[in-house]
N, C-alpha and C positions, 0 to 999 in steps of 0.2 A: 462465585469459584472459575478458579483459574487454571485454565488446562497447563498443565506441565512444559512437556514440550510434543513437538509431531511424533507420531510411532514411526519411525524407520527399522528395518531388519537388521541394517548395518549398525546401528548404532546404539555407545550403552546406553538402558534404562527403557530402551525401545518397547513395544509390543511384541516385537517377534525374540527369538531364541536368536543371542548376540553370537552369530556364525564364528564372524573371526575371533573372537575372543575365550569361546567355549564349545567349541566342535568337539573338541577331544573329550569333556566332561559330559556332553549326550550321548555320545557312541557308549561311553561305558556304563551309562546307567540304561541303558534299554530294558531290562528287567525292571528297574525300577521305578523311572521315570519316563519311559518311553510310551510311545504310541498305544494309547488304549479306545478301545470302542463302548459307548455303553446306549443302550436304547429301551423305550421300556412302552410303546405302543405312540407316546404323545413327543417325545422328544429321543433324536438319535445323534447323538455326538462323538466325533473323532479327538481324545486328546492327545496334546504332546507335551509332556511334562505338567508345567500350571497350566497350560494353553489351550484352548479350544478352538482347533482350526476348521473345523466344520460343524455346523447345527442344519439339523431338518426339524420341521414341526407338523404334527397331527392336532389342531387342540380336540377334535373327535377322541382322540385313543385309542383309536385303529390301525393303527403304524402306514396312514396313507401321506407319508411325508413329502411333504415341499421346501425347499431350501429357501431361506432367507435374505439369500447373498451374505452370509458371513463369510467375512476373511481371517477375521482373529478376535478371539475374545479371552479376557484376563486381566488380573487385576494389577494394576500400574505400578512398575516397578519393583514386578515380583518375577524372580527368574530361578531358572535350575544353576545351581551351586555344588562346589565339591560332595557335600554331606546332603545330599539329597535323596531320601529314600523311600518307600511305599508302609505306610504305618499301618492300613488299612485298603484291602480290595473287594468289591465284590463286582455282580454284575452289571448293579446300578448306583454305584458309589465308590468313592478315592478319596482317601486321604495322605498326604504328603506331609514329612518333614524335613527340615534342613534348607531349606529353598534359601534362595539370595534376598534381600529385600535392599535397595534404594531408592532413593528420592533426588525430586530436582534439584540443581545448585545452578539455577539461570542468573544472567545478571543480566537488569533491567535500567537504561537512561531513560524517562519519560519524559526530559523534557526538550518540547519540540512545538515551541509559540509563534516563531520567526522561520519562512524557507529563505535560504540559501543558497544563491544561485552560484555555480560552479559554473568560475570562467574558463574559455577553451587553454589549453598548455598548460592548467594550473591542477592543484589537488587539497582535497578536505578531507579529513577523517575524524576517528573516535579512537582514543584509547582505551583497553579495559583491564582490568585481573580478575583473571580465574585463582581465588585461593586455594579451593579442593576440590577434588572429584576431577571428569570429564568433561568438556563442550564437544559437539556434532555439529551443529548448527546453528546460522545468525538470521536477522530481518535488519533491516535499514530502512526509515521510511522514508519515500522519495519521491519530492515534488516534481513537476512537468509543467506547470501551467496553462494545465489546457490544453497542450499537447499532445499529437501522438507520435511525431517522428524524432522523439530525442533517444539521444544514447548515449552509456560513460560504462566506464569498469569498475567492477566491485572488486575490492582485493581484501584478504586477510594475511596480516604481517607479525609473525611473532618473534616478539621481542621488542617491541614499540613502533614508530612510523620508521625507523631505519631498519629494520628487521627484514630477514627474508620473508619472502611471499610464500605459503602455506600454498591458498589456491585465488585462482581467477577466475572472472566469469564475466562477459560481456553482454551488457545489458543491451537488448535493442528495442525499439519503437515502443519506448517505459511507458506503461499505464502510470496516470498523473494519480500523485499522494499512495498506489501502492509501497505493499511490502517486500522489498527487493531480498532475494535468500539467497545464502552460502550455507552447501554443506561439505564438509570436510571429517577425515579420519579425524578420530580421536585424538582430541591433544587437551594433555594436562595443565596445572598450575603454572600461571606465570602473567607477564602483561602483554597486550596483542594491540593491535592496530587498523581498523577498519577503515579500508580509505578508499574513496569514490574519485576516478579521476579520467581523461582519456576525450572530457566534454564533446557533443556535439546536439547543437540545437539546443532547448531550453529544459537543465535539467539540474537539480541541487538537494539541499538534505534539510528538514526539517531540524531545526538544532533552536536555542537559546540562552542566554546570559544570565537569566536567574540559576546559576549552578547549583545541581544538589550533590551529582554523584561524584562520590570522595573517589573513590578508583580510577578516576581515567579524566582525560580534557578532550577538548575538540583540537584537531592538527589544522592547519593550512598552510600546503607545501612544503609537509613533513616538521612544520617546527609546531612546538604547543604551540596552545593560547587557554591558559588553567581559568579563565572567565567564559570558560565556554563550553557548551556539549551541545551533541547531537542525538538525536532521538535512536535508541538502539535495541534489541533485544536479542540474548545471546542464551542456548539450550544448554543445559548440562544436568550432568549425573555422577553420586558419589553412592560408597554401599552403607547403611546402617547397621547393617545386621541381617538376622535370620528370620525366617517366617515356616508358619505351617497352612498350610487350606483342605480346604474338606470340598467336595463335588458329589450332590444327591441327584437323582433326580426321585422325583416321590410324586407321581400323579402328574398331572398338568403343571409342575412345578420343578424349575430347577433351582436345586438349592446351592450357595456356593458361598463360602466366607474364608476369611485367612484372617490369622491370626500371628501380631507381631509385637514385638517387647512394650513395655509398660509406656513407654515415652513416646511411642509412637502416635501420631494422632489419624485421620480417617484415610482408608485406600480406594478411590475409584475403581469400580470395573469398567473397564474401556470394551466398548463391543465394536472393531473396524467392519463396516459393513461396504460393500458397492456404491456408489454414489456418482455422479454425476452432478459436480457441481456447477457446470456449464450452464446456460440457457435458462430456460422457462418450462421446460417439460418434469413435470412430478407423478408422474403415471407410473408404474409398476418397470416401466424400458429404462426407466432415471434410476429411479429412487425407490426404496423396500416401504418405506413409510410414508403416511400422507398430511400426517399431524401428531402432536403431541399433546398431551394436556395432563391435567393432576387433580389431586384431593384439595387442593389449597386454590380451585380457581386459578391455574395460570394455563396459557396456553399458546401452544406455538408453531405456526403455519409452517409446513415444508417450503412453501416459496420462500419466505424468510430467510430459510439456510441456504438459499442461490447464489450463486453468483458471490459471496461473502468471500473478503479477502483481508480482513481484517481479523488477523490473528494475533494471541496476546496484546491486543488494545485495548483502552479506557472502559470499551462497550463488549464486555464478555457477553456470549447471548446461553443463555440458561433458564431454566424453570425449575420452580420446585416444589414438592407436593410434601403432607404429611405421613402419609406411609405410601400411595404408592403415586407412580408416575405412567400412564400410559404413550407407546407408541401403535397409534393406528398404521394396519398393515395397508400395503395394495394387493397381498398376494393372499393367500388364505387363511390368515389368524393375524390376530392383534396382540401386543405381548406389554404385558404387563410389570413393571418393573419397583419391587415392594421390599420396604426398606426403614428404618429409622429416620425419618425428616431427609430422603432423599434429597438430592439434587441432579438437574440431567445439564449438561451442556454438551457441546460439540466441539470439533474439529476437523475442518471442512476443508479440502485438498485435493482438487481435481476433479480424480476418479471413483475417491473413497474418502468413508468418512466415521470419525470414529467418537458413537455415545457414549458420554463417560459420565458414570452415575454414580453419586459420590454421599455414601449413607453418614448417618453421624455414628461416629467412633463408639464401641458400646465399652466401656474399662471396665475391668476384672482384675484381679488379687495375679499381679505378675505378669499382666498382657493386654491387649486392645483387638478387637474384633471389630471388624468391617464385613457384613454382610448383606446379600445383595440377593431378593430371589424371583427369577422370571416366568411370570406366570403364563401361558399360552393359552389367548381367549379365543373364541369363535370369532369371526370377523362382521362387525358391525358398527354403525355410528352411536356410541355410546359415551356423548357427552353426556355426565351428571345433571340428572333430572331435576336437581335445586338449584343448577342455574340460569340465570336471566333469561327470557326468551321474548321475540317480537311475535306475535303472530297476526296475521291478516286474511282477509279472505283470497287471497291470489299466495298459495304457501311459497312460493319461491322468494316474493317479496319480502316472506318473514324470515325465512330458512337464513336468506343471503344478509338481514340485515342484522340476524341475533349473529350470524357468524362473524360478520366485518366488528361487531361491535367487540365478540368474543379473540379476534384476531389485535386488536388495537388497545383493547382495554385491556385484557390479561396478559398478555407478551410481558410484559413489565408489571413488578408489586405494586401494590395500590399506595405506597408511602414511596415516592418518589418525587424528589429533586426537594431544591429551597424555595424562599417565601413565595416566587413567582406562579409558582406552581400550589398554592394552597387554597385557590378556589376549585380548580379543575379536579385536583385528585379528588373532593367530594362529589362534587358536580356526575363523575364515571362511576364510584365507587361506595358512596355513603347512603343508595339506595338498595344495597345488598345485605345479604345477612352474611355471615362468618368470622373468623376469627381476627379479619384486618380492621373492621371495624372498632372494636376499643382500639387497636392502633393505630390507628386514624386521629381519634379522639387523643392519645397521651400524646401525637407528636405534636398538632396543636399545642397544646396543653406546655410543653414541655420545649419548644422553637425556642430559641435565642431573641431575649429583647433587653433592648439598654436601661437605664436605670430610668431616660425620662420617658421611655414611652416607645422607641425606636423598633421596628422589626427588622433583625438582622437580613439581608440581603441573603446571603452563601451562608447556609449553616451556619458555627459558630463565628464567621468574621463577618465583619458589618459590610461590607463592602462585597459586591463584585473580583472573580478573581485575576480579570485584566480590565486596564491596563494593571498593573501591579497594587493592590489594594494596601499595600505597606507604604509606599511614597505618596499616594493618591487618594481623595475622599471619593470612592467608587460605588457610595450607598446609591442604592435606585430608591425611586419616591414612590410605587405605588405597592411597595411592600407592605403597610399596615393596612391599606384597601383591600389587596386579597386574603390577608390571614384577616382579618373582621368579616367578608362573605365567606371564607370557609368556612368559619366559626359557624355562621347562621346556620348554614346548610346541614352541618355535621349534627347541630341541635337539633333544627327542625326537623330532618331526619329521625332520627334517633328516639328524641321527645328525653335527653340527658340531662335530667335539672341538674343530678351533683356536675356534670360539664364544666355547665351553666354559671353556679355560682364557684367552682374552682377557678374558672376561666375568667371571673368579673373583673376583678382588678386589671387583671392585663387589658381586656378585650376596651374597657375604656380609658385605662390610660392609653393605648394605641390610635384611639380615635381621638385624644385629646391632643393627643402630638401632632397629628394633621390639620386639626383647629388652630393650635397656637404655633409651635415653632412651623409647621407650614403653610399659615398664615387664609388654613380653609377656612375660616369663622370671616373672611371676607368674601367668597362667594368660591374661589379655584386657587389649589394648593399649589405652592412655588418649592423647585426642589430644593432641599436644608443645604447639599454640598458646595463647598467653595470651587468643586472643577465640574460639575455638571451644570454648564451655563448654557449647554442648545448651540453652543460656539461650532464652526468648523473644528475638527480636531479637539474637542473637549472629550470627557468621558460619556459613555452611556447612561441612563434614565432608567430601562427597563428593561426586560424580555427581549427586545429587538437591538442588540447590545453593542453592535459594529456602528449604529447609528447615534449621532451624540444631540438623543431629545436633550432635553434640559430647560430649567427656569419654566415658563410656562409650556404643559406638556399634551399635547391632545390624550397620547395615549394614558397617561397615566390620569389624568383630571377623569376620563372615563370610568375607569377602577373607581376613584374617590365619590362620584356621583353615585355609582354600585353600592361604596361602602355606607352610605350614609340610610339607604333604605333596610340595611341588612342591620345599624345598628339601632333603630327605632325595635325592628322587630326584636333584635335580643335584650333588649330592655322591656320590652312587652313578656318575654317570654320570662325574664329575670322577677315580673313584679308578677307574673302568675305559677311562680314556684316560689312563692315567700317575701320576696325580694332580698337581696344583699347589702350590707352595708358597707364601701369601701372609702378607703384614703382618698379616692376619686371620687367624687362628687357625681353625681347620676344626675343625667337632663334626661329629659321626658321627650316618647315618641314624638310629640308632635314639635317639639322644637329643632330636630333631626330630619320632619318631611319640610319644614319650612326652610330650612338651610336647602332641603335639597334643591325646593324652586329656583332659589338666589342661583346654587350654583348647575343650575341647567339655563337660567336664561345668560348667564355668566359666560357661561360654555361654550352658546350661541354666537355671542357678543363675539367672543374673543378668538375661537377656532372656525367659525365657519366663512368661507368665502362665494361670497353674492355670484361672480362672474364667473368661478370655475362650477360650482354647484358639489361644491361637496368640502366636508373638514379637511382645514391642513394639519398640519402635524406638530409644528412647534413655533412658540416665541421666545424668541432668546434674549438674552440677560440685554442686549445694543436694541430689540423694539423689532430685531429682526425677521420677519415671519419665514418658515420654513415649510416646500410641500411639493415633495415628487409625485405624488398622488397613490397617497399610503389607504389602500385598500383596507390594512385592518385597523388603520383606528377607525375609519368608518361605518365598519361592518362593529367593531365593538360600541362604539357611540351609538350607534341603531340597535343594541341588542339592549340596551344599557337601558334604553331610552330617552336619552336627548333627542334624537329626530323627531319632527312632524313628517307625517305621511306626504305630504309635499314635499320636503326634505329629502326623502327617502326615495321619491320619485324620480328626482334629480340626481342622486348619488349614484342609482341603478342606470339612468339613462348615460350618465360617463361610464358606469364599469363596465356596462353591456355595448355599446352603440361606438362611444369614440376610441380614436388611434392610441396605442401604446406609442414606446419608442422605435419600436419592432416599422412604426407605419401604418397597423394594422389593428381591426380593433379583437384585439385577441387576449383579452385582460383574463377572460375565463375559457378560451378554443387554445390557447396551448400550455395549459398541464389539464386541464378538466374538473380534476380533485377536487381544486382551490381559483380561486383566484389570484393572478398574479399581485407578489406582494404590495408592489407600485408598479404606476403606469408610466413616470419620467424617468428615464436613467441618471444614475447618480454617476458623476463621471468619474473618470479613474485620475491620480494624483500621483508626482512623483516629487517630494519636497528637496529629497538631494540633489535630483538634476533639475528642478523648476518646471518640472513639465507637466502639465495640466489638461485632459484629455478635450479639444476643442467641439465642445455642446454648447447650446442655450444655458443649461442650467450649472450653477457655481458647484464643485465635489462638498457634499457634507458628510464626514467619517470621524469615527474614532483617529485618534493617532496611530493608533496600529494595523489600519487596514486601508490598503492604498486603491483597489479596486480593480473589479473584471470588467471585462463585456458587459452587457447588458442581457441577463438572463440566461448565461451560460454555465455559469460555475459560484453563485453563489444565493442564498434563498431570499436575502435582504436588497435586494436589486435584480427584480424582472423576476425570482425563482417563485416558490410556493409552498407553502408551509401547509400541511391538510388540518392542522387544529382551527383554523380561521374558519372553515366551512360551518360548524358549528355557530360559531354567531350572526353568518350570514344566512344559515338557515334560520335560524331564529327571528333574526332581522324581516327577514321576507314572510316568515309565518303571523307575525305579528303586523306588517304596513304593508304590506304586498299580496297578503291572501293565501288559502292556502294551499291552492292550485299553482301558484309560482313556485311557493318554496318546492313543494314535491316534484315540479319540473324539475328545477337546480340536484334536487337530491337524487333522480332517475339519472341525472347525468354525474354525477359522483359511484353510485352504482354501479353504472354502464363503465366507468374507467376501475373501479375495483375490481369487476367482472373479468376482466385481461390477466390472462395466464402468470403475469407476476403478483396478482393481487396487493400491488403499492407497496411491495417489499423485496425485500434482499438487496442484493449489492449492486454495483454498476455495470454495466445502465441498467437504468426500468425498461419494460416492454415497450415506449415509446422511444428510448435515448434515452431516457432523463437519466440527468445525473446526479446521485443521490446524495446529501448528507450524509457522515455515516461520523467516524474523529475528523474527520479532515473537510473543511467545504465542500458543499456541492449548492446545484440550484433547486433542488426539492429534498424536501424534510415531512415524510411520512409514517417513518417506523422507529429507528433507533437512531440519534436519542433524544426519540419527539415521543415520549409517553403522551401526552395532550394530544395527541390522534384519538385518544380512544372516548373521547366526548361525543364525539362527531354525530355515531350514531344516537347519542342520546339525545338527540333533538326529537327523536319518533316519542321519545317519555316525556321531555320540557316543552314541547312545539305542537308535536299536532297531537296527542292524548292530551297534553294540555297541563302535565299535575306539576303543580308547585308546592312544597313543604313549607308551612310560612308560621308563625307566632298563633295564627286564630284557627291550626286545621290545615287539613291538604287539600287544596283548592286544585278542581280539576274543571278546565276549561276544556272540551274537545273544539278541534279546529280540524277538521280530517276535510281531505282533498273530494276532488267528485269523481266517480267510480268509486270509492273505498268506503263502505257501507259500515267497517266496524273496525276497530283495533283492540286488540288487546295484547297486554302485559303481562308476563305469569315471573313469580317470584320476586315482588317487589316487598321491600323490606320498609316499615312504618313503624314506628314506636313500638319497636321488639316484635310486630307482629308479622307475619310472610302472606306475603296477599298475592290475587291475580284482578288487575284491573282491568276491566272494557269498557270504550269507551262507543255511544254512534252517533249521530248528532244531535240527540234528543236526549239522550238517556244514559247515565254512566251505572256503572256496578261494580261493588266491590266483594271479594269473594275469599274467606281464609279456610283452609281444610286443615289445619293445623289440631291435632288430637288437644282438647282440651281449651279450643279457643277457636271453637267454628263457627262461622255468618257469613249471611250472605246480606247485604246491602247493595237496596237500588234505589235511585232518585231522579228524577225529569229534571232538564236543562233548563231554567227559570227561563226569563227577560235579558238578566243580566251575564246569559251564555256560563253559566259555571253552577258549579257544587262547592258544598264543603264538607269533607270529609272528617271525621273521628273515628277511631277506633271504641267500641262498643265493650261495657266493661264486662268482664269476665261472670259470665252465668246468666 
């Protein structure tokens, strides 16, 4: 859900009464739609027309009200108009008619692939066209290349690049990649130009040559450049008709509804509250709510809403519900927003924030209704009992692990991302019951695949979106493997034999593509794209997309190795389901496992560097080896089972004790929550000026990235991404022991425990620069939903739970001092269970009515047990 525009009491369409335009109208309607007070013991409100300007709450209903920090509440774009009148009024209800309705008429230029530097004495700009309505605010996306003392002037001209200046603002000490704002009196239809000039230091504008916006073009020194455009958002308003509204106090419920014409869509309820968006304080002194969650297994910690500057960008902060979304308070109550499939998003703005609750519109004869009820609940920690939970002898350990998982696993929906995420999604979510499970299966069944069996990289596009996938073959080589591992996880967790049978043809085709077109039958797969060569300036080959992995890619081949066991188990599950005949002949599980051993040997022969004691990243088409100390390659290779214990010891010796390009052994200490992505600096380069940074390593980037200083502003060069810690922990628990892995987990949780909870805007608590819309040194929340897999190591690693073709294998690996671990609400083959492990015993309990059972078994000499769901009755 995209918030339409920032509330502003002086702008048309804002949350407040439009003082400049309708003051006279309001004065004439004091008797009809003027100030009105209502209270019933639970709520005490003060209304002005269709807006609630004050709200106090007592969830006990005894009239001991406390304020919740409300500044204003009302439906977006619903204002007092000339025909506004009171239809009905009582001591606890109000119905208004003849209100004026309006809607967003914003202009957005989203293209911003390249940061263009503004030279001193010059100007760059963007023209745009307003067709209808009025505009009052704009935002331009301005980079400073990590500098903090750059400045420029941002101006708005009417009539184009030569027009008169409406407003200008001097940008001082610009924040890198911030959305720089201009506000101005309402302007009507016409052509406008936004201009950036008077540069000091390094400052520019995110721009692009893949022109998409037809209403304007980029400018340079006042001259139009019809081939280019710059990232810009202009906020506007236009009237659409009239509306009616009702407000009623009904016990602990504040019922609100707005009715518009049949052609209207849903209207969000906008609740603007006091909110300090700066800093790290999430107590009552700074914000009114501590967290948000819904009955659709969505969760948003308040920490993620701090310091957020990406208004109107690609990654809107929002959560959805089926019937309700709850805001847990820092005061005397919690508030629950009830509606039909509501969505909650936020507009964060300095010292205030607007909660935007958008219900599904209800259409009826001649009208469209948007209705939201605000329920006052007694203050308590009330995350739904059916959510998954980790429980440990030390209550704090379990509570923190559970909260960590909800924050990272539920802040995004369960069906996120293209093919690279198809293993991660089921790792995080296939073991919980909910409406997301069949949707996860449907996504795997319908995800695009070529006739030959190549699993598309980016949704309906065969290749990654940059560089231009219409000019280059930007297909990644790990998509088929990730798809097969995701299918195996989903089928093994759910026991959905229908899914297996429907997918059999696609899964076999995906594997055969790897075996034949990608040469996997020879042991290793080779990138099938002519542009994915592994050379400097080549296209990327995997999730780490600005690094030109290619040809023989160690990251991709680790996933290929994992897909062989996945396919072996898929064939076993298909056989157990009665078998399926497809146009692609089935291979036996034994054949896949023999090839798996061949692949393991080939991987170690090709990528292991005996001198360095680690796996390298890539061998390019010229036979050149590329190694920048890629930790993510090594932890995933170990987690998938490619390394021996002796190799693992050498890898961890390198990561834990050897210096990085900083000169210090800070691979883990730099960010704590995850290792640096690489330990050797990948140099900056500038082909236009023939300059390359003078360091021992050569530059190795895709053509569209010039590099940055090590560890400062890029996750893929000295930065860190949280998801890699899942594979690190799984590698440690398997190869280095449970105590070693638990020590690493405690360090990660210790960093998460800091006031920022590893989320929110720039900077994080220790000064880290997070990547969100624009590049950054760390990736922990948005746009990194894969972060949710990290706490799942407690399920897969410590409890040792693994869904397989032969049942739920459980192999406990408890660290010293932990007598037991319990994981609640684990969904397996349609049954919701509690799994409890000790060092020598596993118990599984189901309390579901009609399918209750308790199962216990001693852990034998092999260190594992196999659980099968008992038959009902």
